N, CA, C and O atoms as a printed pandas DataFrame, in Angstrom:
     atom_number atom_name residue_name chain_id  residue_number  x_coord  y_coord  z_coord
0              1         N          MET        A               1  -93.933  -90.994 -209.131
1              2        CA          MET        A               1  -94.804  -91.665 -209.917
2              3         C          MET        A               1  -94.882  -91.209 -211.549
3              4         O          MET        A               1  -94.212  -90.220 -211.846
4              5         N          THR        A               2  -95.519  -91.749 -212.429
5              6        CA          THR        A               2  -95.037  -91.710 -213.424
6              7         C          THR        A               2  -97.002  -90.942 -214.374
7              8         O          THR        A               2  -98.026  -91.609 -214.526
8              9         N          GLU        A               3  -96.760  -89.324 -214.806
9             10        CA          GLU        A               3  -97.713  -89.177 -215.203
10            11         C          GLU        A               3  -98.746  -90.618 -216.067
11            12         O          GLU        A               3  -98.454  -91.719 -216.532
12            13         N          LEU        A               4 -100.061  -89.785 -215.912
13            14        CA          LEU        A               4 -101.218  -90.822 -216.294
14            15         C          LEU        A               4 -100.802  -90.975 -217.822
15            16         O          LEU        A               4 -100.549  -91.938 -218.547
16            17         N          TYR        A               5 -100.841  -89.718 -217.973
17            18        CA          TYR        A               5 -101.029  -89.221 -219.113
18            19         C          TYR        A               5 -100.196  -88.264 -219.677
19            20         O          TYR        A               5  -99.319  -87.690 -219.032
20            21         N          ASN        A               6 -100.464  -88.037 -221.024
21            22        CA          ASN        A               6  -99.246  -86.180 -221.231
22            23         C          ASN        A               6 -100.342  -85.745 -221.193
23            24         O          ASN        A               6 -101.282  -86.271 -221.788
24            25         N          THR        A               7 -100.433  -84.710 -220.492
25            26        CA          THR        A               7 -101.623  -83.440 -220.378
26            27         C          THR        A               7 -101.545  -82.427 -221.208
27            28         O          THR        A               7 -102.375  -81.526 -221.326
28            29         N          ALA        A               8 -100.203  -82.605 -221.997
29            30        CA          ALA        A               8  -99.880  -81.079 -222.449
30            31         C          ALA        A               8  -99.766  -81.593 -224.901
31            32         O          ALA        A               8  -99.275  -81.115 -225.924
32            33         N          ALA        A               9 -100.859  -83.140 -224.325
33            34        CA          ALA        A               9 -100.434  -82.942 -226.091
34            35         C          ALA        A               9 -101.626  -82.754 -226.426
35            36         O          ALA        A               9 -102.504  -82.756 -225.563
36            37         N          PRO        A              10 -102.045  -82.461 -228.342
37            38        CA          PRO        A              10 -102.662  -81.750 -228.609
38            39         C          PRO        A              10 -103.988  -82.694 -228.327
39            40         O          PRO        A              10 -104.094  -83.880 -228.014
40            41         N          LYS        A              11 -104.734  -81.885 -228.518
41            42        CA          LYS        A              11 -106.358  -81.958 -229.023
42            43         C          LYS        A              11 -107.020  -83.134 -230.495
43            44         O          LYS        A              11 -106.768  -83.297 -231.689
44            45         N          LYS        A              12 -107.549  -83.460 -229.910
45            46        CA          LYS        A              12 -108.102  -84.561 -230.998
46            47         C          LYS        A              12 -109.418  -84.869 -231.932
47            48         O          LYS        A              12 -109.730  -86.057 -232.015
48            49         N          ALA        A              13 -109.804  -84.410 -232.275
49            50        CA          ALA        A              13 -111.586  -84.445 -232.583
50            51         C          ALA        A              13 -111.977  -86.024 -232.248
51            52         O          ALA        A              13 -111.121  -86.902 -232.135
52            53         N          ALA        A              14 -112.917  -86.171 -232.155
53            54        CA          ALA        A              14 -113.878  -88.368 -232.475
54            55         C          ALA        A              14 -115.707  -87.655 -232.127
55            56         O          ALA        A              14 -116.560  -86.906 -231.651
56            57         N          ASN        A              15 -115.054  -89.009 -233.077
57            58        CA          ASN        A              15 -117.202  -89.274 -233.716
58            59         C          ASN        A              15 -117.817  -90.139 -232.106
59            60         O          ASN        A              15 -117.452  -91.055 -231.369
60            61         N          LEU        A              16 -118.542  -89.499 -232.173
61            62        CA          LEU        A              16 -118.776  -90.114 -230.532
62            63         C          LEU        A              16 -120.921  -90.065 -231.053
63            64         O          LEU        A              16 -121.581  -89.328 -231.785
64            65         N          SER        A              17 -121.394  -91.743 -229.828
65            66        CA          SER        A              17 -122.600  -91.431 -229.973
66            67         C          SER        A              17 -122.956  -91.917 -228.796
67            68         O          SER        A              17 -122.747  -92.904 -228.091
68            69         N          VAL        A              18 -123.706  -90.683 -228.791
69            70        CA          VAL        A              18 -124.438  -90.675 -227.326
70            71         C          VAL        A              18 -126.436  -90.620 -227.188
71            72         O          VAL        A              18 -127.243  -89.982 -227.864
72            73         N          ASN        A              19 -126.580  -91.261 -226.412
73            74        CA          ASN        A              19 -128.033  -90.575 -225.838
74            75         C          ASN        A              19 -128.247  -89.750 -226.083
75            76         O          ASN        A              19 -127.598  -88.804 -225.635
76            77         N          SER        A              20 -129.504  -89.520 -227.129
77            78        CA          SER        A              20 -129.550  -88.489 -227.566
78            79         C          SER        A              20 -130.535  -87.532 -226.544
79            80         O          SER        A              20 -130.841  -86.400 -226.920
80            81         N          ASP        A              21 -131.059  -88.109 -225.102
81            82        CA          ASP        A              21 -131.593  -87.629 -224.075
82            83         C          ASP        A              21 -130.948  -86.639 -223.175
83            84         O          ASP        A              21 -131.037  -85.492 -222.736
84            85         N          LEU        A              22 -129.774  -88.470 -223.134
85            86        CA          LEU        A              22 -128.406  -87.740 -222.187
86            87         C          LEU        A              22 -127.614  -86.140 -222.711
87            88         O          LEU        A              22 -127.285  -85.141 -222.071
88            89         N          LEU        A              23 -127.506  -86.589 -224.493
89            90        CA          LEU        A              23 -126.783  -85.602 -224.801
90            91         C          LEU        A              23 -127.593  -83.515 -224.074
91            92         O          LEU        A              23 -127.164  -82.605 -223.365
92            93         N          ARG        A              24 -129.115  -83.861 -225.025
93            94        CA          ARG        A              24 -129.529  -83.244 -224.891
94            95         C          ARG        A              24 -130.071  -82.274 -223.402
95            96         O          ARG        A              24 -130.276  -81.076 -223.591
96            97         N          LYS        A              25 -130.264  -82.807 -222.072
97            98        CA          LYS        A              25 -130.358  -82.691 -221.275
98            99         C          LYS        A              25 -129.118  -81.817 -220.591
99           100         O          LYS        A              25 -129.449  -80.946 -219.787
100          101         N          SER        A              26 -127.574  -82.031 -220.900
101          102        CA          SER        A              26 -126.420  -81.879 -220.918
102          103         C          SER        A              26 -125.773  -80.527 -221.541
103          104         O          SER        A              26 -125.015  -79.690 -221.051
104          105         N          ARG        A              27 -126.353  -80.644 -222.768
105          106        CA          ARG        A              27 -126.833  -78.880 -223.279
106          107         C          ARG        A              27 -126.934  -78.379 -222.627
107          108         O          ARG        A              27 -125.972  -77.830 -222.089
108          109         N          ASP        A              28 -128.911  -78.131 -221.988
109          110        CA          ASP        A              28 -129.762  -77.792 -222.075
110          111         C          ASP        A              28 -129.107  -76.354 -220.421
111          112         O          ASP        A              28 -129.525  -75.264 -220.032
112          113         N          LEU        A              29 -127.372  -77.767 -219.795
113          114        CA          LEU        A              29 -127.010  -77.710 -219.049
114          115         C          LEU        A              29 -125.960  -76.970 -218.593
115          116         O          LEU        A              29 -125.557  -76.742 -217.453
116          117         N          ASN        A              30 -125.436  -76.501 -220.097
117          118        CA          ASN        A              30 -124.237  -76.096 -220.932
118          119         C          ASN        A              30 -123.342  -76.780 -220.404
119          120         O          ASN        A              30 -122.279  -76.161 -220.357
120          121         N          ILE        A              31 -123.295  -77.902 -219.938
121          122        CA          ILE        A              31 -122.170  -79.278 -219.046
122          123         C          ILE        A              31 -121.049  -79.375 -220.736
123          124         O          ILE        A              31 -121.317  -79.773 -221.870
124          125         N          ASN        A              32 -119.518  -78.669 -219.975
125          126        CA          ASN        A              32 -119.016  -78.868 -221.286
126          127         C          ASN        A              32 -118.067  -80.421 -221.498
127          128         O          ASN        A              32 -116.991  -80.852 -221.083
128          129         N          LEU        A              33 -119.337  -80.991 -222.515
129          130        CA          LEU        A              33 -118.667  -82.744 -222.974
130          131         C          LEU        A              33 -117.424  -82.538 -223.097
131          132         O          LEU        A              33 -116.925  -82.976 -222.061
132          133         N          SER        A              34 -116.664  -82.148 -223.721
133          134        CA          SER        A              34 -114.933  -82.318 -223.722
134          135         C          SER        A              34 -114.607  -82.281 -222.426
135          136         O          SER        A              34 -114.358  -83.456 -222.152
136          137         N          ALA        A              35 -114.540  -81.984 -221.986
137          138        CA          ALA        A              35 -113.993  -81.765 -219.981
138          139         C          ALA        A              35 -114.163  -82.663 -219.165
139          140         O          ALA        A              35 -113.543  -83.176 -218.233
140          141         N          THR        A              36 -115.789  -82.846 -220.031
141          142        CA          THR        A              36 -116.446  -84.206 -218.668
142          143         C          THR        A              36 -116.285  -85.527 -218.602
143          144         O          THR        A              36 -116.312  -86.366 -217.702
144          145         N          LEU        A              37 -115.967  -85.529 -220.711
145          146        CA          LEU        A              37 -115.329  -87.104 -221.533
146          147         C          LEU        A              37 -113.651  -87.038 -220.315
147          148         O          LEU        A              37 -113.474  -87.873 -219.427
148          149         N          GLU        A              38 -112.623  -85.833 -220.619
149          150        CA          GLU        A              38 -111.561  -86.433 -220.491
150          151         C          GLU        A              38 -112.036  -86.350 -218.719
151          152         O          GLU        A              38 -112.038  -87.434 -218.135
152          153         N          ARG        A              39 -112.323  -85.418 -218.116
153          154        CA          ARG        A              39 -112.406  -86.508 -216.821
154          155         C          ARG        A              39 -112.661  -87.544 -215.845
155          156         O          ARG        A              39 -112.291  -87.774 -214.693
156          157         N          ALA        A              40 -113.863  -88.410 -217.194
157          158        CA          ALA        A              40 -114.277  -89.687 -216.924
158          159         C          ALA        A              40 -113.351  -90.359 -216.897
159          160         O          ALA        A              40 -112.849  -90.811 -215.868
160          161         N          LEU        A              41 -112.845  -90.598 -218.363
161          162        CA          LEU        A              41 -111.040  -90.977 -219.525
162          163         C          LEU        A              41 -109.966  -91.058 -218.624
163          164         O          LEU        A              41 -108.956  -91.686 -218.943
164          165         N          LYS        A              42 -110.052  -90.572 -217.681
165          166        CA          LYS        A              42 -108.893  -89.931 -216.838
166          167         C          LYS        A              42 -109.227  -91.030 -215.605
167          168         O          LYS        A              42 -108.440  -91.801 -215.054
168          169         N          GLU        A              43 -110.575  -90.847 -215.379
169          170        CA          GLU        A              43 -110.979  -91.304 -213.585
170          171         C          GLU        A              43 -110.801  -93.686 -214.229
171          172         O          GLU        A              43 -110.359  -94.632 -213.578
172          173         N          GLU        A              44 -111.482  -93.629 -215.862
173          174        CA          GLU        A              44 -111.972  -94.956 -215.442
174          175         C          GLU        A              44 -110.193  -95.590 -216.167
175          176         O          GLU        A              44 -109.967  -96.768 -215.891
176          177         N          LEU        A              45 -109.136  -94.901 -216.956
177          178        CA          LEU        A              45 -107.907  -95.406 -217.052
178          179         C          LEU        A              45 -107.395  -95.459 -215.463
179          180         O          LEU        A              45 -107.238  -96.525 -214.868
180          181         N          SER        A              46 -107.166  -94.193 -214.885
181          182        CA          SER        A              46 -106.453  -94.486 -213.427
182          183         C          SER        A              46 -107.342  -96.010 -213.025
183          184         O          SER        A              46 -106.869  -96.817 -212.225
184          185         N          LYS        A              47 -108.336  -96.170 -213.544
185          186        CA          LYS        A              47 -109.183  -97.874 -212.322
186          187         C          LYS        A              47 -108.165  -98.955 -213.083
187          188         O          LYS        A              47 -107.480  -99.928 -212.768
188          189         N          ARG        A              48 -108.457  -98.261 -214.160
189          190        CA          ARG        A              48 -107.903  -99.294 -215.295
190          191         C          ARG        A              48 -106.459  -99.979 -215.051
191          192         O          ARG        A              48 -106.140 -101.168 -215.083
192          193         N          GLU        A              49 -105.887  -99.108 -214.861
193          194        CA          GLU        A              49 -104.263  -99.142 -214.796
194          195         C          GLU        A              49 -103.043  -99.360 -213.342
195          196         O          GLU        A              49 -101.849  -99.505 -213.078
196          197         N          ALA        A              50 -104.363  -99.250 -212.760
197          198        CA          ALA        A              50 -104.638  -99.492 -210.693
198          199         C          ALA        A              50 -104.217 -101.006 -210.938
199          200         O          ALA        A              50 -103.234 -101.726 -210.761
200          201         N          ALA        A              51 -106.016 -101.119 -211.640
201          202        CA          ALA        A              51 -106.140 -102.977 -211.778
202          203         C          ALA        A              51 -105.026 -104.183 -212.733
203          204         O          ALA        A              51 -105.113 -105.409 -212.789
204          205         N          GLN        A              52 -104.275 -103.485 -213.226
205          206        CA          GLN        A              52 -103.749 -103.853 -214.100
206          207         C          GLN        A              52 -102.269 -104.285 -213.098
207          208         O          GLN        A              52 -102.092 -105.419 -212.652
208          209         N          TRP        A              53 -101.582 -103.451 -212.944
209          210        CA          TRP        A              53 -100.504 -103.231 -212.134
210          211         C          TRP        A              53 -100.965 -104.445 -211.316
211          212         O          TRP        A              53 -100.461 -105.484 -211.741
212          213         N          VAL        A              54 -101.919 -104.637 -210.081
213          214        CA          VAL        A              54 -102.464 -105.184 -209.220
214          215         C          VAL        A              54 -101.924 -106.904 -210.137
215          216         O          VAL        A              54 -101.031 -107.730 -209.954
216          217         N          GLU        A              55 -103.021 -106.747 -211.084
217          218        CA          GLU        A              55 -102.947 -108.368 -211.559
218          219         C          GLU        A              55 -101.436 -108.520 -212.007
219          220         O          GLU        A              55 -101.073 -109.696 -211.971
220          221         N          GLU        A              56 -100.272 -107.446 -212.501
221          222        CA          GLU        A              56  -98.842 -107.823 -213.150
222          223         C          GLU        A              56  -97.730 -108.002 -211.295
223          224         O          GLU        A              56  -96.562 -108.379 -211.195
224          225         N          ASN        A              57  -98.606 -107.604 -210.243
225          226        CA          ASN        A              57  -98.011 -107.756 -209.688
226          227         C          ASN        A              57  -98.408 -108.557 -207.811
227          228         O          ASN        A              57  -98.208 -108.160 -206.663
228          229         N          ARG        A              58  -99.087 -109.911 -208.476
229          230        CA          ARG        A              58 -100.101 -110.436 -207.761
230          231         C          ARG        A              58  -99.485 -111.250 -207.359
231          232         O          ARG        A              58  -99.823 -111.744 -206.283
232          233         N          ALA        A              59  -98.150 -111.810 -208.148
233          234        CA          ALA        A              59  -97.608 -112.926 -207.213
234          235         C          ALA        A              59  -96.526 -112.103 -205.861
235          236         O          ALA        A              59  -96.599 -112.274 -204.644
236          237         N          ALA        A              60  -95.629 -111.256 -206.604
237          238        CA          ALA        A              60  -94.910 -111.377 -205.436
238          239         C          ALA        A              60  -95.852 -109.912 -204.148
239          240         O          ALA        A              60  -95.031 -109.564 -203.299
240          241         N          ILE        A              61  -97.131 -109.232 -203.987
241          242        CA          ILE        A              61  -97.734 -109.167 -203.577
242          243         C          ILE        A              61  -98.229 -110.579 -202.148
243          244         O          ILE        A              61  -98.214 -110.374 -200.935
244          245         N          LYS        A              62  -98.435 -111.291 -202.525
245          246        CA          LYS        A              62  -98.497 -112.563 -202.353
246          247         C          LYS        A              62  -97.394 -112.771 -202.008
247          248         O          LYS        A              62  -97.577 -112.936 -200.802
248          249         N          SER        A              63  -96.415 -112.884 -202.158
249          250        CA          SER        A              63  -94.908 -113.701 -201.350
250          251         C          SER        A              63  -94.275 -112.370 -200.235
251          252         O          SER        A              63  -93.265 -112.500 -199.544
252          253         N          TYR        A              64  -95.034 -111.284 -200.276
253          254        CA          TYR        A              64  -94.069 -110.463 -199.852
254          255         C          TYR        A              64  -95.330 -110.622 -197.879
255          256         O          TYR        A              64  -95.060 -110.691 -196.680
256          257         N          ASN        A              65  -96.964 -110.596 -198.961
257          258        CA          ASN        A              65  -97.607 -111.029 -197.612
258          259         C          ASN        A              65  -97.939 -112.375 -196.664
259          260         O          ASN        A              65  -98.849 -112.272 -195.841
260          261         N          GLU        A              66  -97.341 -113.397 -196.758
261          262        CA          GLU        A              66  -96.826 -114.227 -196.328
262          263         C          GLU        A              66  -95.091 -113.832 -195.948
263          264         O          GLU        A              66  -94.677 -113.758 -194.791
264          265         N          PHE        A              67  -94.666 -113.721 -196.557
265          266        CA          PHE        A              67  -93.363 -112.859 -196.100
266          267         C          PHE        A              67  -93.657 -112.389 -193.786
267          268         O          PHE        A              67  -93.450 -112.940 -192.704
268          269         N          VAL        A              68  -94.193 -111.151 -194.303
269          270        CA          VAL        A              68  -95.009 -110.792 -192.875
270          271         C          VAL        A              68  -95.395 -111.206 -192.175
271          272         O          VAL        A              68  -95.204 -111.024 -190.973
272          273         N          GLU        A              69  -96.327 -112.175 -192.894
273          274        CA          GLU        A              69  -97.286 -112.815 -192.326
274          275         C          GLU        A              69  -96.246 -114.095 -191.275
275          276         O          GLU        A              69  -96.512 -114.254 -190.083
276          277         N          GLN        A              70  -95.301 -114.749 -191.850
277          278        CA          GLN        A              70  -94.424 -115.256 -190.929
278          279         C          GLN        A              70  -93.048 -115.401 -190.147
279          280         O          GLN        A              70  -92.441 -116.251 -189.496
280          281         N          HIS        A              71  -92.847 -113.609 -190.737
281          282        CA          HIS        A              71  -91.826 -112.420 -189.646
282          283         C          HIS        A              71  -92.143 -111.452 -189.452
283          284         O          HIS        A              71  -91.149 -110.794 -189.145
284          285         N          GLY        A              72  -92.734 -111.054 -189.438
285          286        CA          GLY        A              72  -93.460 -109.390 -188.826
286          287         C          GLY        A              72  -92.850 -108.670 -189.717
287          288         O          GLY        A              72  -91.913 -109.165 -190.344
288          289         N          CYS        A              73  -93.229 -107.472 -189.924
289          290        CA          CYS        A              73  -93.254 -105.784 -190.234
290          291         C          CYS        A              73  -91.521 -105.825 -190.055
291          292         O          CYS        A              73  -90.833 -106.718 -189.561
292          293         N          PHE        A              74  -91.372 -105.357 -190.268
293          294        CA          PHE        A              74  -89.388 -104.076 -190.226
294          295         C          PHE        A              74  -90.201 -103.170 -189.025
295          296         O          PHE        A              74  -91.239 -102.541 -189.231
296          297         N          GLY        A              75  -89.640 -103.237 -188.015
297          298        CA          GLY        A              75  -89.573 -102.077 -186.631
298          299         C          GLY        A              75  -90.546 -103.090 -185.664
299          300         O          GLY        A              75  -90.453 -102.956 -184.444
300          301         N          ASP        A              76  -91.475 -104.099 -186.221
301          302        CA          ASP        A              76  -92.644 -103.811 -185.506
302          303         C          ASP        A              76  -92.112 -104.025 -183.920
303          304         O          ASP        A              76  -92.758 -103.592 -182.965
304          305         N          GLU        A              77  -91.229 -104.534 -183.821
305          306        CA          GLU        A              77  -90.814 -104.324 -182.168
306          307         C          GLU        A              77  -90.241 -103.068 -181.598
307          308         O          GLU        A              77  -89.222 -103.092 -180.909
308          309         N          PHE        A              78  -90.736 -102.230 -181.814
309          310        CA          PHE        A              78  -90.690 -101.128 -182.215
310          311         C          PHE        A              78  -91.776 -100.051 -181.964
311          312         O          PHE        A              78  -91.901  -98.916 -181.504
312          313         N          ARG        A              79  -92.278 -100.756 -182.363
313          314        CA          ARG        A              79  -94.360 -100.055 -182.472
314          315         C          ARG        A              79  -94.838  -99.680 -181.231
315          316         O          ARG        A              79  -94.484 -100.366 -180.272
316          317         N          GLU        A              80  -95.773  -98.472 -180.995
317          318        CA          GLU        A              80  -96.244  -98.836 -179.516
318          319         C          GLU        A              80  -97.739  -98.268 -179.851
319          320         O          GLU        A              80  -98.267  -97.255 -179.393
320          321         N          PHE        A              81  -98.148  -98.999 -180.574
321          322        CA          PHE        A              81  -99.514  -98.784 -180.590
322          323         C          PHE        A              81  -99.719 -100.384 -181.023
323          324         O          PHE        A              81 -100.850 -100.835 -181.203
């Protein structure tokens, strides 16, 4: 499986707008904003790439499911459950 993103890529500054109360409360609790944002972006990227993969492969998935419905799965005759 390929990496989701290059974890060794250099850091880059970015300007963001954040709800002021959320920012204040986060700072009060010493939450590392950069690390938290990176985690959130990684999760969102993973979800979206998975959804994109499903969409791109929808026809193949449908075809495979139809094949299995008609012919069963390879090795079905050996199952004991």
